[in-house]
C-alpha positions, 0 to 999 in steps of 0.5 A: 583198460586199466587192468589190462595196462597193469597186467601188461606192465607186470609181465614186461617188468618180469621179462626185463628183470629176467633179462638183467639177471641173466646178463654178462654170460658171454658166448652162452646164447644160440641163434645169434642172427636174432641180434642182427637187426633189420631196418637201415634207418635204425642201423644208421642211427646206431640202433638207438631205435626203441622209441623211434620205431613205428609202424611196420618197422616197429615189428622188429624193434618194439612191437608197441610202436606198431600201434602208430600205424594208421594205414597199411605199411610194408617194409623190407630190408636186405643186409649184406653181413660179414663174410658171405652171410646175407639176411632178408626181412619183410614186415607188414602192418595192418590196422584193425580200425578200432581194435589195434594193429596186426603185424607180420614178419618174415626173416631169412638168413643165408650163411653161405657155403662151408666146406665140411670137415671132421675134427677127430676120429671117429666122428662120422662113420662114413669118414674114417679120417679127420680133416676135409671130407670134400663135401660142403653144406649151407646153414640157414635160419628163418623166423616168422612172427605175428604181432599185435599192438594197441594204444591204451590211451592217447599217449601210451601204447603196448605191443606183443609178438610171438615168433617161431625161429628155426636154425639149421646148422647142416644140410641134413636135419639128423646125422649119425655120429659116434659118441666119443665117450662110449663109442656107441652110435647115436643120432642127433638133430642138426637144427634148433627150433624155438617159440619166442616172445617180444613185449614192448611199451611206448609213452609220449610224454606230452612235452614237446616231441619227447618219447620214451619206450622199452622192449624185451625181445626173444623171451622163451625156452632154451634151444637144443642142438644135438645134445646141448641146450642154450638160451636165445639172445634175450634183449632188453632195450630202454630208450628215449628220443626227441627233436631238437629242431623242427615242429614241436621240437625242444629248441626251435622250429626252422621250416623244412628242417628237423634234427632228432636225437635218440639214445638206448640202453641195451642189455643182452643176456650174453654181454655187458650193458651197451649204449646206442646213440644216434642223430638224424637230419631231415629236410622237407620230409624228403631227404635225411642224413643219419649217424650214430655210435654203439658203445662197449662193443668188441668190434661195432662202433660208428654207423651212418646212412641216408634216406629218401621219401617220396609220395605218389598220390596216396602211396608213400615210398621210402628208401634207406641205406645204413652202414655199420663198421665192424672193426679192422678185420670184419670190415663193414655191414650194409643195409638197404630198406624199402618201405611202402605206405598206402593211405 
């Protein structure tokens, strides 16, 4: 067990170091949908979720939190993103008794309809003049993945995910174009594929309700579109969470009331370091109010939301809503999540 722990920790540190070393290269990554995270609760708390993510939701954030699932769980999220873009995500956690927890995820992004245009002549052989062609196309992306997590001790858990990501930029998978440099015809792909990995660790400090965690997401090779290659958005998160009020809280126990806080340091490989903070008030494990803020973003900032939990016999149901401001010109994004837990 100790040997496995050391191997995983070494792999995690290597990935984290790589994430930091590749940082601050703005606008150099592809598959930007991988940075649009599911889960309305997480979004409402400013994406400060690496230490809070547990069960099926942890598949999207930190796979080590998947180890906390003691029963079958299903989570789904719909995201109404900027312009006409819409994203859906589905996650499932399946405990394996004494052998850890398996997780599965599916994500799909519909970017809406675009009018086709050519930038200069010659570009596409069938369209001799620059400008609108009269046709339209509909880009899309999807991701499928499998995760595995296990508690190595009563306080420490680890997890890993392997994901296949696909992004299509045009209705046709291949198009014939004219090379502007030599005038020769060439056929290029209009899509990109990648096999990506997530790694996560989670530690219960044993002091009150304080948890710490870290994750590396989208570790993998460069992705080729047509003739150009770019890396996926490599994301490194390290965070902590604690309850200020409630059972086993840091400050005091007030019956039927809980106030929790969380914070994450977030380092993507295409921007400066960013900070996520969030807070949550929960009454009687039934109703919750949440708010957060995302620092050092060009557009994103304030977040808020609410949640409702209800139990029917051995089935636990949850509904969460998350709001995120994206600035004056882009407006806001909205997330709705539904969760089912079977005990």
